[in-house]
Backbone bond lengths (Angstrom), bond angles and torsions (degrees), N, CA, C in turn:
res aa  C-N    CA-C-N  psi(-1)  N-CA   C-N-CA  omega(-1)  CA-C   N-CA-C  phi
1 M - - - 1.468 - - 1.530 108.57 -
2 N 1.335 116.18 118.00 1.461 120.23 178.66 1.524 110.67 -91.94
3 V 1.328 116.79 -176.64 1.460 121.38 -175.46 1.518 111.02 -62.64
4 S 1.327 117.43 -44.11 1.460 121.10 -179.18 1.527 111.49 -60.13
5 E 1.328 116.68 -44.28 1.470 120.46 -179.98 1.522 111.21 -66.36
6 L 1.354 116.34 -39.18 1.458 119.74 178.38 1.521 111.41 -62.00
7 V 1.324 116.41 -46.77 1.459 120.25 -179.13 1.525 110.91 -62.88
8 E 1.323 117.21 -42.46 1.470 120.64 179.89 1.529 111.12 -62.61
9 K 1.326 117.33 -41.81 1.463 120.15 179.76 1.523 111.31 -66.91
10 I 1.350 117.02 -37.68 1.465 119.90 177.34 1.517 110.39 -63.41
11 E 1.329 116.77 -43.46 1.461 120.64 -176.29 1.526 112.88 -75.07
12 K 1.322 117.21 -15.37 1.474 120.41 179.32 1.518 112.81 -93.07
13 I 1.323 118.07 -1.04 1.465 120.11 179.13 1.520 109.48 -63.08
14 D 1.331 115.47 128.51 1.462 121.65 -176.41 1.526 109.35 -81.40
15 G 1.305 116.69 103.31 1.456 121.51 -178.18 1.514 110.74 129.12
16 K 1.325 115.77 170.59 1.465 120.65 -177.31 1.520 110.20 -103.62
17 P 1.329 117.64 113.87 1.470 119.39 175.93 1.524 110.92 -64.07
18 G 1.308 115.99 135.85 1.448 120.35 -179.93 1.515 111.85 -152.59
19 V 1.332 115.95 171.65 1.466 121.92 -179.31 1.521 109.43 -137.75
20 I 1.321 114.56 159.74 1.466 122.04 169.64 1.515 106.75 -110.59
21 R 1.313 116.63 119.41 1.463 122.22 -177.45 1.519 109.21 -94.45
22 S 1.328 116.92 126.09 1.459 121.04 -179.19 1.523 109.53 -132.45
23 V 1.321 115.34 152.31 1.463 122.24 179.26 1.520 108.34 -109.72
24 K 1.324 116.13 124.17 1.454 122.21 -179.72 1.524 108.62 -114.37
25 I 1.315 116.20 128.81 1.462 121.84 179.27 1.520 108.00 -106.31
26 E 1.331 116.27 118.08 1.457 121.91 179.44 1.524 109.25 -100.48
27 H 1.327 115.68 128.52 1.459 121.28 179.20 1.527 108.60 -100.41
28 K 1.325 116.32 122.01 1.460 121.59 -179.26 1.518 109.17 -130.54
29 V 1.322 114.92 156.52 1.467 121.27 175.12 1.519 107.78 -121.06
30 K 1.326 116.75 118.29 1.454 121.83 179.25 1.518 108.49 -125.29
31 E 1.332 114.59 123.48 1.461 121.18 -177.13 1.524 110.84 53.45
32 R 1.351 114.56 42.98 1.467 124.23 178.01 1.523 113.40 65.62
33 I 1.312 117.59 12.77 1.464 121.21 178.96 1.524 108.12 -109.55
34 P 1.348 118.40 117.66 1.470 119.34 178.50 1.521 111.36 -68.22
35 R 1.318 116.07 136.19 1.454 121.19 -179.13 1.525 109.11 -133.56
36 E 1.328 114.62 154.36 1.455 121.07 175.79 1.528 109.27 -118.71
37 K 1.322 115.30 134.65 1.457 120.66 176.22 1.516 108.57 -121.04
38 I 1.313 116.15 124.42 1.464 121.01 -179.52 1.522 109.00 -94.76
39 R 1.312 115.18 124.49 1.467 121.39 179.35 1.527 108.68 -121.97
40 I 1.328 116.16 126.93 1.465 121.42 179.57 1.520 108.61 -100.87
41 L 1.322 116.68 120.87 1.451 122.64 -176.23 1.522 111.02 -114.03
42 Y 1.321 115.11 146.32 1.461 122.00 179.00 1.531 108.33 -118.21
43 E 1.334 116.25 119.46 1.462 120.96 178.65 1.534 108.75 -103.40
44 P 1.340 117.82 118.76 1.475 120.20 -174.72 1.520 112.06 -81.75
45 N 1.344 114.98 151.13 1.461 118.46 168.98 1.530 109.14 -83.12
46 E 1.306 117.80 -179.62 1.454 121.25 -174.48 1.525 112.24 -62.14
47 H 1.329 117.39 -38.70 1.463 120.88 -179.55 1.529 111.30 -67.72
48 M 1.345 116.64 -37.18 1.461 119.51 176.78 1.531 110.66 -68.56
49 R 1.320 116.80 -34.52 1.467 119.63 175.77 1.526 110.60 -61.61
50 Q 1.315 117.22 -39.31 1.464 120.64 178.46 1.525 110.92 -63.39
51 V 1.332 116.84 -40.65 1.465 120.94 177.73 1.530 109.96 -60.69
52 H 1.316 116.22 -47.46 1.465 119.79 -176.31 1.524 111.59 -71.05
53 D 1.319 117.02 -29.74 1.466 119.00 175.05 1.529 110.18 -64.78
54 L 1.323 117.15 -40.09 1.469 121.07 176.44 1.526 110.88 -63.48
55 I 1.340 116.90 -43.59 1.469 120.86 -179.60 1.529 110.64 -63.41
56 R 1.325 116.71 -42.89 1.473 119.87 179.95 1.529 111.40 -63.52
57 R 1.321 116.51 -43.19 1.471 119.12 -179.78 1.526 110.61 -65.97
58 W 1.328 116.65 -36.59 1.466 120.48 178.11 1.526 110.49 -66.74
59 L 1.332 117.16 -44.56 1.466 120.73 179.36 1.523 111.15 -61.22
60 R 1.324 116.57 -46.91 1.461 120.67 -174.64 1.521 112.90 -73.78
61 S 1.325 117.09 -11.57 1.465 119.54 175.65 1.524 112.12 -84.80
62 Q 1.347 117.16 -8.28 1.455 120.67 -179.65 1.532 110.10 -74.57
63 A 1.325 115.64 139.25 1.471 120.46 -175.60 1.529 112.05 -62.41
64 K 1.329 118.44 -31.99 1.463 121.78 -176.65 1.528 112.91 -99.08
65 F 1.340 116.97 14.36 1.460 118.69 177.30 1.534 108.94 -60.92
66 P 1.338 119.15 137.30 1.475 121.28 -173.48 1.522 113.67 -73.41
67 N 1.325 115.84 71.38 1.468 120.03 177.03 1.518 112.55 -72.82
68 Y 1.339 117.02 -10.98 1.463 121.43 -178.91 1.521 112.34 -74.34
69 L 1.319 118.82 -14.21 1.461 121.15 -175.77 1.527 110.40 -64.52
70 P 1.343 117.78 146.04 1.479 119.93 178.84 1.513 110.77 -61.45
71 K 1.332 115.76 137.34 1.459 121.29 -176.13 1.520 112.53 -89.07
72 S 1.315 118.37 -7.75 1.463 121.38 -177.23 1.521 109.19 -154.62
73 P 1.354 117.78 162.94 1.467 119.93 174.57 1.525 112.96 -57.78
74 V 1.331 116.88 -34.02 1.466 119.74 179.13 1.523 110.29 -65.07
75 A 1.337 116.09 -47.35 1.462 119.78 179.99 1.521 111.40 -64.21
76 N 1.319 117.27 -28.82 1.460 120.78 179.57 1.521 111.78 -71.60
77 I 1.315 116.91 -37.15 1.469 120.11 -176.83 1.531 112.45 -82.75
78 W 1.310 118.00 -22.75 1.469 122.87 -173.25 1.527 113.73 -56.81
79 P 1.338 121.60 -46.27 1.472 119.66 -177.13 1.525 114.19 -64.79
80 H 1.342 118.42 -14.91 1.464 121.50 -174.92 1.526 112.94 -96.87
81 R 1.327 118.60 1.84 1.459 120.79 -167.07 1.533 113.06 -66.18
82 N 1.330 118.90 -21.22 1.475 120.72 -176.98 1.530 112.64 -98.03
83 N 1.319 118.19 3.75 1.461 121.20 -177.85 1.525 111.52 -103.22
84 T 1.320 116.07 163.81 1.467 121.16 -175.14 1.523 113.69 -122.34
85 N 1.342 118.57 -17.00 1.461 122.26 -178.63 1.521 109.55 -115.23
86 F 1.349 115.86 130.42 1.466 120.34 -172.67 1.529 111.31 -131.23
87 Y 1.310 113.89 143.36 1.468 122.25 174.06 1.526 105.88 -133.51
88 Q 1.345 116.66 116.02 1.466 121.42 -175.59 1.518 110.22 -117.22
89 V 1.331 114.52 131.89 1.460 121.61 -176.26 1.521 109.35 -127.03
90 D 1.317 115.69 134.01 1.463 121.72 174.97 1.528 108.15 -108.78
91 I 1.328 116.94 137.84 1.464 120.89 179.03 1.520 109.02 -80.50
92 W 1.308 116.30 126.15 1.453 120.87 179.72 1.528 110.25 -71.88
93 N 1.343 116.28 129.75 1.470 121.85 176.35 1.531 110.39 48.08
94 A 1.333 116.08 55.47 1.468 121.59 -168.99 1.525 112.73 -56.67
95 Y 1.323 117.77 -58.03 1.463 119.96 -178.14 1.526 111.18 -65.45
96 G 1.340 115.61 -37.76 1.459 119.60 -178.59 1.517 113.82 -69.74
97 S 1.346 117.16 -15.38 1.468 120.69 -179.60 1.521 112.80 -82.25
98 V 1.317 117.75 -15.24 1.466 121.14 -175.77 1.530 109.83 -81.10
99 T 1.308 116.67 117.85 1.462 121.64 175.44 1.524 109.63 -95.33
100 I 1.326 115.35 166.01 1.467 118.94 179.09 1.525 110.61 -65.29
101 D 1.333 117.48 -32.52 1.468 120.11 177.82 1.536 110.73 -67.71
102 M 1.343 117.39 -40.99 1.461 120.98 176.90 1.527 110.28 -62.73
103 L 1.337 116.22 -40.19 1.460 120.43 -179.36 1.521 111.32 -64.75
104 M 1.319 116.85 -46.10 1.467 120.13 -178.91 1.535 110.72 -67.50
105 Q 1.334 117.17 -37.91 1.471 120.18 176.69 1.525 111.01 -62.18
106 S 1.334 116.47 -42.02 1.460 120.87 -179.84 1.524 111.42 -65.39
107 L 1.325 116.84 -41.24 1.467 120.30 178.93 1.526 111.29 -65.46
108 E 1.331 116.31 -35.14 1.465 119.52 176.03 1.529 110.26 -66.21
109 M 1.351 116.95 -41.68 1.467 120.76 177.51 1.527 111.03 -66.41
110 L 1.322 115.97 -29.21 1.468 121.15 177.70 1.525 112.11 -69.07
111 G 1.341 115.69 -19.52 1.461 120.34 -177.92 1.507 113.40 90.89
112 A 1.351 116.95 12.02 1.460 120.75 -176.51 1.521 113.04 -72.86
113 F 1.345 117.89 -19.69 1.468 121.23 -176.69 1.518 112.46 -102.52
114 R 1.303 118.01 3.77 1.458 120.59 -176.44 1.537 110.21 -63.81
115 G 1.347 116.00 123.60 1.454 121.01 178.24 1.516 114.52 81.51
116 Q 1.358 118.21 4.47 1.461 121.33 -178.22 1.526 110.26 -96.69
117 I 1.328 116.64 150.77 1.461 120.69 -179.03 1.528 109.84 -83.11
118 E 1.335 116.08 153.49 1.458 121.93 -175.32 1.523 112.20 -61.25
119 H 1.333 116.89 -34.44 1.460 119.88 -177.81 1.533 111.00 -63.02
120 D 1.333 117.79 -43.01 1.460 120.95 179.41 1.525 111.11 -68.05
121 I 1.334 117.13 -37.26 1.468 120.22 178.31 1.526 110.23 -64.74
122 A 1.338 116.92 -38.74 1.467 120.85 177.93 1.534 110.86 -65.95
123 R 1.330 117.31 -39.28 1.466 120.49 177.00 1.525 110.71 -64.52
124 L 1.336 116.40 -39.77 1.455 119.76 178.59 1.525 110.73 -65.35
125 R 1.329 116.96 -40.99 1.466 120.43 177.68 1.531 110.47 -58.71
126 F 1.335 116.44 -41.40 1.473 120.07 178.32 1.528 110.79 -59.78
127 H 1.333 117.13 -44.24 1.465 120.21 -178.58 1.522 111.20 -68.33
128 F 1.324 118.19 -36.05 1.461 120.23 176.13 1.525 110.71 -64.05
129 E 1.332 116.76 -44.89 1.461 120.05 178.68 1.519 111.31 -61.96
130 D 1.325 116.89 -38.72 1.451 121.89 -174.39 1.522 112.38 -80.48
131 K 1.327 118.47 -32.50 1.464 121.21 -168.23 1.532 114.58 -120.07
132 C 1.323 117.60 -5.83 1.473 119.60 -178.83 1.526 113.50 -123.48
133 M 1.327 117.13 -22.90 1.459 120.32 -175.97 1.532 110.37 -94.79
134 A 1.337 115.77 145.94 1.456 121.84 -178.71 1.522 111.20 -79.50
135 F 1.317 115.48 156.47 1.462 120.89 178.43 1.522 111.31 -60.90
136 E 1.358 115.96 -36.53 1.472 120.63 -178.08 1.520 112.52 -88.30
137 G 1.320 117.39 3.10 1.461 122.06 178.34 1.518 111.68 105.84
138 G 1.331 116.40 149.97 1.456 121.46 -179.98 1.523 112.04 85.02
139 L 1.328 115.86 178.33 1.461 120.79 176.79 1.523 109.80 -70.12
140 A 1.321 116.03 141.32 1.453 120.84 -179.71 1.525 110.40 -76.54
141 Q 1.321 116.87 122.77 1.465 120.72 178.57 1.525 110.20 -75.95
142 G 1.327 116.02 135.88 1.453 121.20 179.70 1.509 113.91 105.70
143 L 1.337 117.60 -15.59 1.457 120.05 178.35 1.528 109.66 -85.46
144 P 1.343 117.64 142.35 1.470 121.01 -169.98 1.522 115.87 -57.38
145 A 1.329 118.92 -34.72 1.467 120.65 -174.97 1.524 113.01 -90.06
146 S 1.326 118.57 -2.74 1.461 120.69 -173.40 1.529 112.56 -61.99
147 T 1.330 116.79 -41.77 1.472 119.20 -178.97 1.517 111.17 -65.29
148 D 1.337 117.66 -42.36 1.465 120.32 178.19 1.525 110.96 -63.66
149 L 1.328 116.65 -41.58 1.467 119.99 179.45 1.524 110.84 -64.81
150 F 1.329 116.66 -41.18 1.467 119.13 177.92 1.522 110.84 -64.72
151 N 1.330 116.75 -43.34 1.464 119.78 -179.65 1.522 112.18 -62.10
152 V 1.328 117.15 -36.30 1.462 120.14 176.88 1.526 109.95 -64.87
153 C 1.337 116.77 -44.83 1.469 120.15 179.63 1.524 110.79 -61.93
154 A 1.325 116.87 -48.15 1.457 119.87 -177.87 1.527 111.59 -66.37
155 A 1.330 117.06 -37.31 1.466 119.89 179.74 1.519 111.21 -64.86
156 M 1.317 117.07 -45.24 1.461 120.83 -177.21 1.533 112.02 -73.42
157 L 1.341 117.08 -37.55 1.461 120.32 -171.59 1.527 114.06 -96.48
158 I 1.354 117.76 -17.37 1.467 120.54 -176.38 1.523 112.85 -123.05
159 D 1.320 115.72 -54.47 1.466 121.25 -162.22 1.520 114.49 -59.99
160 Y 1.328 117.37 -50.17 1.465 119.07 -169.43 1.525 112.67 -63.45
161 E 1.322 117.06 -44.45 1.464 119.73 179.33 1.532 110.64 -70.33
162 T 1.328 116.31 -36.29 1.467 119.78 178.01 1.517 110.62 -63.45
163 W 1.333 117.45 -42.49 1.464 120.46 177.05 1.529 111.74 -60.58
164 R 1.324 116.68 -38.25 1.461 119.81 179.91 1.526 110.37 -61.52
165 I 1.328 116.15 -44.49 1.465 120.59 178.86 1.530 110.49 -64.73
166 C 1.340 116.04 -43.48 1.469 119.72 -176.62 1.527 111.78 -66.22
167 R 1.322 117.24 -39.25 1.463 119.08 178.89 1.522 111.45 -61.48
168 S 1.331 116.41 -38.62 1.465 119.83 -178.51 1.524 112.13 -69.49
169 M 1.358 117.00 -19.36 1.464 120.96 -177.56 1.528 112.25 -112.17
170 R 1.344 116.83 10.21 1.473 122.59 -179.62 1.526 111.32 56.71
171 I 1.331 114.88 46.97 1.459 122.42 177.73 1.529 108.47 -112.03
172 V 1.329 116.73 136.60 1.471 121.83 174.90 1.526 107.93 -89.90
173 Y 1.334 115.95 129.96 1.466 120.98 -178.01 1.521 110.05 -126.80
174 T 1.326 116.94 129.92 1.464 122.02 170.75 1.518 108.86 -135.23
175 R 1.311 115.00 155.28 1.479 120.49 176.55 1.520 108.54 -133.61
176 Y 1.318 116.07 127.13 1.467 122.50 174.64 1.517 107.22 -116.50
177 V 1.334 115.99 94.78 1.472 124.67 -173.74 1.534 108.32 59.08
178 D 1.345 118.72 -104.63 1.476 119.79 -176.83 1.519 113.28 -105.84
179 D 1.336 117.61 10.51 1.465 121.52 178.23 1.523 109.34 -102.76
180 L 1.338 116.59 116.63 1.460 122.62 179.75 1.525 108.69 -103.92
181 T 1.329 116.93 127.66 1.461 121.56 -178.93 1.522 109.47 -122.72
182 F 1.334 115.64 126.85 1.462 122.78 176.44 1.530 107.37 -119.51
183 S 1.315 116.55 136.45 1.466 119.35 178.06 1.520 110.01 -145.53
184 A 1.316 114.45 156.93 1.469 120.61 179.70 1.522 108.49 -154.55
185 G 1.321 115.78 162.16 1.458 120.96 177.59 1.503 112.60 -90.95
186 H 1.326 117.04 7.84 1.460 121.06 -178.40 1.520 108.67 -142.13
187 H 1.315 116.98 164.84 1.467 121.59 -179.35 1.529 108.99 -76.45
188 V 1.316 116.30 103.53 1.456 120.33 -175.12 1.526 112.76 -129.65
189 F 1.345 117.15 -12.17 1.462 119.43 -172.11 1.523 111.83 -90.18
190 G 1.327 113.99 63.79 1.455 120.78 172.76 1.520 110.32 -87.75
191 W 1.326 115.46 -172.52 1.462 120.30 -175.68 1.524 111.80 -62.19
192 D 1.324 118.20 -43.86 1.462 120.59 -177.80 1.526 112.12 -62.59
193 T 1.330 116.07 -43.69 1.464 119.82 -179.93 1.523 110.89 -62.97
194 K 1.325 116.75 -46.42 1.466 120.05 -179.52 1.520 110.74 -63.66
195 R 1.324 117.88 -36.55 1.465 120.97 179.56 1.526 110.61 -65.39
196 W 1.332 118.52 -41.34 1.461 121.37 179.02 1.520 111.33 -64.76
197 L 1.327 115.73 -42.53 1.465 119.11 -178.19 1.533 111.42 -68.08
198 L 1.329 117.02 -43.07 1.460 120.19 -178.53 1.527 112.02 -72.34
199 R 1.324 116.92 -24.51 1.466 119.75 176.11 1.527 110.45 -61.84
200 E 1.344 116.43 -38.82 1.460 119.53 178.03 1.518 111.20 -67.91
201 L 1.325 116.83 -35.14 1.456 120.60 177.97 1.526 110.43 -63.35
202 R 1.321 116.62 -46.07 1.466 120.45 -179.07 1.519 111.94 -71.08
203 S 1.319 117.04 -35.02 1.471 118.40 179.40 1.525 111.45 -66.20
204 G 1.339 116.80 -23.22 1.455 120.42 176.42 1.512 113.45 -82.82
205 G 1.333 118.27 -5.95 1.458 121.50 178.54 1.518 114.11 100.86
206 F 1.352 117.82 11.32 1.456 121.80 -177.82 1.527 110.55 -115.29
207 E 1.335 115.21 163.20 1.457 121.04 179.58 1.519 110.26 -126.98
208 Q 1.305 115.70 152.34 1.454 122.85 179.46 1.526 110.45 -78.84
209 N 1.332 116.02 139.90 1.459 121.18 171.50 1.528 107.79 -91.82
210 F 1.325 116.62 98.44 1.463 120.73 -173.26 1.527 111.96 -64.05
211 A 1.347 116.94 -28.65 1.467 119.53 -178.49 1.517 111.88 -67.94
212 K 1.332 117.95 -22.05 1.463 121.11 -177.33 1.531 112.17 -111.57
213 T 1.315 117.49 10.56 1.457 120.81 178.01 1.527 109.72 -84.24
214 T 1.319 117.24 130.38 1.466 121.14 -178.46 1.524 110.35 -133.01
215 I 1.330 115.13 151.14 1.465 122.19 175.19 1.524 108.03 -128.84
216 T 1.324 116.93 130.48 1.461 122.95 175.76 1.524 107.80 -120.52
217 Q 1.323 116.53 116.00 1.461 121.25 -174.67 1.522 113.39 -87.57
218 D 1.339 117.10 -24.42 1.463 119.21 -177.16 1.524 108.84 -146.47
219 L 1.324 115.93 101.80 1.464 120.61 -178.36 1.518 111.85 -65.50
220 N 1.309 117.91 -27.79 1.464 120.63 179.63 1.528 111.68 -65.38
221 A 1.325 115.90 -25.46 1.466 119.87 -179.64 1.521 112.01 -94.31
222 T 1.325 117.03 -34.12 1.460 121.49 -175.73 1.521 110.28 -135.71
223 P 1.346 119.41 117.09 1.468 120.65 174.80 1.520 110.17 -60.79
224 V 1.316 116.75 149.94 1.453 121.47 -178.84 1.523 109.14 -111.57
225 T 1.337 116.04 145.28 1.461 121.80 176.89 1.518 109.02 -101.79
226 I 1.333 116.58 121.13 1.464 121.89 -179.85 1.518 108.27 -125.69
227 T 1.327 115.92 118.87 1.480 122.99 -177.52 1.525 111.00 44.42
228 G 1.317 115.83 46.77 1.454 121.55 172.91 1.506 116.02 90.31
229 L 1.334 118.72 -15.55 1.462 122.17 -177.93 1.525 110.67 -103.95
230 K 1.319 115.95 153.69 1.464 122.12 179.51 1.525 110.02 -98.91
231 L 1.339 115.79 137.27 1.454 122.61 175.75 1.525 108.44 -120.63
232 C 1.329 116.49 125.53 1.466 122.06 180.00 1.519 110.61 -96.71
233 G 1.334 115.35 169.52 1.455 120.93 -178.70 1.512 114.03 -64.00
234 N 1.341 117.90 -25.61 1.465 120.48 178.33 1.526 112.85 -86.24
235 G 1.348 116.93 6.85 1.452 120.85 178.45 1.513 114.40 88.20
236 R 1.345 117.83 1.86 1.459 120.11 -179.20 1.520 110.52 -78.23
237 I 1.328 115.82 136.86 1.462 123.28 177.19 1.518 107.77 -107.19
238 Y 1.334 116.79 131.42 1.460 118.01 177.05 1.525 109.90 -138.41
239 V 1.336 114.09 166.04 1.466 121.20 -171.95 1.519 110.06 -100.40
240 P 1.324 119.18 113.49 1.465 119.98 174.93 1.527 110.93 -75.79
241 R 1.299 115.30 163.29 1.466 119.90 -175.27 1.531 112.02 -62.87
242 K 1.333 117.40 -36.10 1.471 119.73 179.93 1.526 111.52 -59.64
243 Y 1.317 116.64 -38.24 1.464 121.59 178.66 1.523 109.94 -62.22
244 L 1.349 116.59 -45.09 1.454 120.67 -179.62 1.526 111.67 -64.10
245 I 1.331 116.34 -40.45 1.468 119.98 179.82 1.535 110.34 -64.61
246 K 1.329 116.30 -41.31 1.466 119.82 177.75 1.530 110.82 -63.96
247 L 1.328 116.53 -42.69 1.457 120.69 179.56 1.519 110.95 -65.39
248 R 1.329 116.59 -40.76 1.465 120.23 178.63 1.528 110.96 -62.46
249 G 1.333 116.69 -42.76 1.463 119.55 177.30 1.516 112.37 -64.34
250 M 1.341 116.87 -38.61 1.454 121.39 178.27 1.528 111.00 -61.71
251 L 1.336 116.13 -42.30 1.462 120.33 -179.85 1.524 111.33 -68.60
252 H 1.323 117.39 -40.00 1.461 120.50 176.87 1.530 110.73 -59.56
253 M 1.338 116.17 -44.98 1.466 120.11 -180.00 1.521 111.13 -65.35
254 A 1.343 116.64 -40.70 1.461 120.14 179.53 1.524 111.15 -64.03
255 L 1.337 117.51 -39.16 1.465 120.93 179.21 1.525 111.88 -67.47
256 K 1.340 115.95 -24.95 1.460 120.05 177.92 1.531 112.46 -86.93
257 G 1.342 116.46 -0.45 1.461 120.01 176.48 1.506 114.85 98.57
258 A 1.332 118.74 9.74 1.469 120.45 178.32 1.536 109.56 -66.25
259 P 1.348 117.57 148.82 1.483 120.94 -177.14 1.523 112.58 -76.87
260 I 1.332 116.27 74.71 1.459 121.66 178.66 1.517 108.26 -110.32
261 E 1.326 116.85 128.50 1.457 121.06 -175.30 1.525 111.20 -68.39
262 R 1.332 115.62 139.07 1.462 120.94 178.24 1.534 111.02 -62.50
263 D 1.341 116.99 -36.14 1.463 119.50 178.73 1.523 111.60 -59.05
264 M 1.340 116.09 -38.05 1.463 119.75 179.87 1.531 110.72 -67.95
265 V 1.339 116.49 -43.97 1.467 120.03 178.85 1.522 110.17 -61.86
266 N 1.330 117.16 -45.90 1.460 120.95 179.82 1.523 111.64 -61.67
267 G 1.334 115.91 -39.99 1.457 119.81 179.42 1.520 112.11 -62.44
268 Y 1.327 117.32 -43.05 1.460 120.44 179.11 1.527 111.66 -69.52
269 M 1.335 117.20 -34.72 1.460 120.13 -179.87 1.528 112.66 -73.05
270 S 1.319 117.63 -19.03 1.464 120.27 -173.00 1.524 112.96 -61.26
271 V 1.321 117.90 -20.46 1.457 120.10 -178.70 1.522 111.55 -66.02
272 F 1.327 117.86 -21.11 1.455 120.42 -176.37 1.521 112.59 -67.96
273 W 1.314 117.54 -29.59 1.468 117.87 -178.37 1.522 112.56 -133.74
274 S 1.308 116.26 25.04 1.459 117.91 173.92 1.525 108.83 -66.06
275 G 1.320 116.66 138.83 1.451 120.95 -175.39 1.506 114.30 -77.34
276 F 1.354 118.01 4.44 1.456 119.79 -176.41 1.518 110.95 -128.07
277 G 1.318 115.50 56.85 1.461 118.69 174.97 1.500 114.08 115.31
278 G 1.327 118.62 4.66 1.450 120.90 179.73 1.516 112.27 -77.87
279 R 1.309 116.00 -174.24 1.455 120.52 -175.16 1.525 112.81 -69.81
280 S 1.319 118.26 -14.12 1.461 119.85 179.27 1.521 111.80 -63.91
281 E 1.348 117.76 -17.13 1.452 120.55 178.18 1.528 111.98 -83.31
282 F 1.337 118.11 -10.17 1.451 121.76 -174.44 1.523 109.41 -121.87
283 P 1.322 118.50 118.07 1.454 120.84 -172.74 1.517 114.81 -72.09
284 D 1.335 118.93 -17.65 1.461 121.17 -175.29 1.519 110.21 -107.69
285 L 1.332 116.24 113.19 1.458 120.66 175.58 1.523 109.17 -91.18
286 T 1.328 116.53 145.40 1.454 120.77 176.77 1.522 109.49 -76.73
287 A 1.342 115.89 170.13 1.463 120.14 179.22 1.528 110.85 -62.66
288 T 1.334 117.22 -38.72 1.468 120.37 178.95 1.519 110.90 -65.35
289 E 1.333 116.86 -41.64 1.465 120.15 179.37 1.525 111.16 -65.88
290 R 1.346 117.00 -38.76 1.463 119.58 176.58 1.517 110.66 -62.21
291 H 1.344 116.25 -40.97 1.463 120.28 -178.95 1.530 111.00 -65.33
292 V 1.331 116.37 -42.17 1.466 120.52 177.93 1.522 110.49 -61.56
293 W 1.328 115.68 -44.56 1.464 119.83 179.93 1.522 111.14 -61.89
294 W 1.328 117.19 -40.76 1.463 122.52 178.20 1.527 110.88 -62.82
295 L 1.336 116.80 -45.09 1.461 120.30 178.22 1.524 111.33 -60.69
296 Y 1.334 115.43 -38.45 1.461 118.26 -179.73 1.522 111.43 -65.70
297 R 1.334 118.43 -40.95 1.456 120.27 178.44 1.531 110.90 -64.67
298 L 1.340 117.33 -35.75 1.462 120.02 173.56 1.523 110.51 -63.93
299 Y 1.324 115.37 -41.74 1.467 120.71 178.93 1.526 110.91 -60.45
300 C 1.325 117.30 -33.95 1.466 122.06 178.22 1.526 112.54 -78.53
301 G 1.349 117.05 -0.92 1.460 119.92 176.39 1.510 114.64 90.83
302 E 1.334 118.14 15.08 1.456 120.74 -179.50 1.524 110.65 -94.98
303 N 1.312 115.78 141.35 1.462 122.16 176.67 1.526 107.55 -96.74
304 I 1.329 117.14 101.70 1.466 121.17 -172.96 1.522 109.62 -127.56
305 P 1.332 117.90 163.89 1.469 121.03 179.40 1.524 111.62 -64.92
306 S 1.326 115.15 169.38 1.462 120.13 176.40 1.514 109.34 -65.58
307 P 1.341 118.81 159.35 1.472 121.49 -174.92 1.521 113.47 -61.07
308 D 1.352 118.16 -28.52 1.464 119.88 -179.83 1.523 112.28 -67.27
309 M 1.349 116.97 -20.49 1.462 121.20 -177.21 1.527 111.96 -96.14
310 I 1.325 117.49 -3.46 1.456 120.79 -177.22 1.517 109.50 -90.05
311 S 1.305 117.56 120.30 1.462 120.26 178.90 1.513 110.04 -75.42
312 M 1.318 115.81 157.15 1.453 120.15 -178.70 1.521 111.55 -64.78
313 S 1.322 116.64 -40.30 1.460 118.94 -179.77 1.516 111.10 -64.12
314 W 1.357 116.18 -37.29 1.476 120.57 177.51 1.516 109.79 -61.87
315 T 1.325 116.07 -45.53 1.461 119.98 -177.07 1.519 111.49 -61.55
316 L 1.325 117.17 -50.34 1.447 120.33 -176.50 1.525 111.99 -69.59
317 R 1.341 116.56 -36.43 1.465 119.44 179.37 1.524 110.70 -62.58
318 H 1.349 116.75 -43.10 1.455 119.68 -179.66 1.524 111.82 -74.68
319 A 1.323 117.08 -28.30 1.463 119.42 176.60 1.516 110.43 -63.13
320 Q 1.330 116.60 -40.70 1.457 120.02 -178.32 1.529 111.93 -69.47
321 Q 1.338 117.33 -21.93 1.453 120.24 -178.16 1.524 112.52 -80.53
322 L 1.329 116.74 -17.82 1.465 119.66 -179.22 1.527 109.49 -79.62
323 H 1.321 116.89 140.83 1.465 121.73 -179.69 1.527 110.22 -126.51
324 L 1.339 115.55 31.02 1.467 119.72 -176.35 1.512 112.23 -75.26
325 F 1.335 118.49 -18.08 1.458 120.19 -165.49 1.510 113.26 -117.44
326 E 1.310 118.30 10.60 1.453 119.91 -178.16 1.522 111.32 -62.32
327 D 1.344 116.86 -34.65 1.453 120.13 179.50 1.516 111.50 -73.59
328 S 1.329 116.64 -25.29 1.466 120.48 -175.61 1.506 112.75 -77.42
329 V 1.309 118.46 -24.49 1.461 120.43 -175.67 1.506 112.11 -118.66
């Protein structure tokens, strides 16, 4: 599907694509100081979902689409398991930092406009501005194609040059949406190294979130948290309680009909039976883990007993039978 075909299919959708804009206030406590974070979410109607489904299929059909990105938190942490020094960077206001010019530049670098006429590219730009960008600027959070669009921008504008620098310094680099993780087996994250890495971030049009930047000098002394999961010095990955609470809330929202992608739910659930440190190595699940597992089976459409009635052997036996996550890890 080329640009002309994509635009024609978008314009032929029967109905008016629209969204419901809502403001969500998140209350958090950091270092004993209560804080409020305002998040603006866009919930699409059925016609807007059809538009974004077309955009996602068009993006993923591109030869240079970043399919190499980790599909789950487990897959993101796996390449770092043998290292001891970590530098973690969060992108400040990640979706809100993407402008329409950055998006169009990234798509051109992706090769999506090769051989297309200017008129069709201009029509596509109009539809992106109208159906993908937020009223307050940046990509609209909550719309189905937003994550793919952000990943394309970050891959084209950040990843490739950052990987080149990291390879020359024997640094492992992964990115899970807006979380950048750098690790090495030696002390390398001095001022010069951090300046080179952050220069690429800024040259791509993004800024560092200093409040969420962390450095771990010795993994053997202090476990590190990467995209919600804990990594120990012996390479073991385990699930902290915050991760389970977030996953439980995600499943509750999905069961109530909230627009949460199945790929995201599957990616978060993959830690339960990952063969490299997941819960399959531990025969005793906690009450919270049993509840999460029960919610997930309901989410998959199964009619099963309450979590208190599920034996541990039943849970682990059925976990091993599922093959939904082989691609994710």
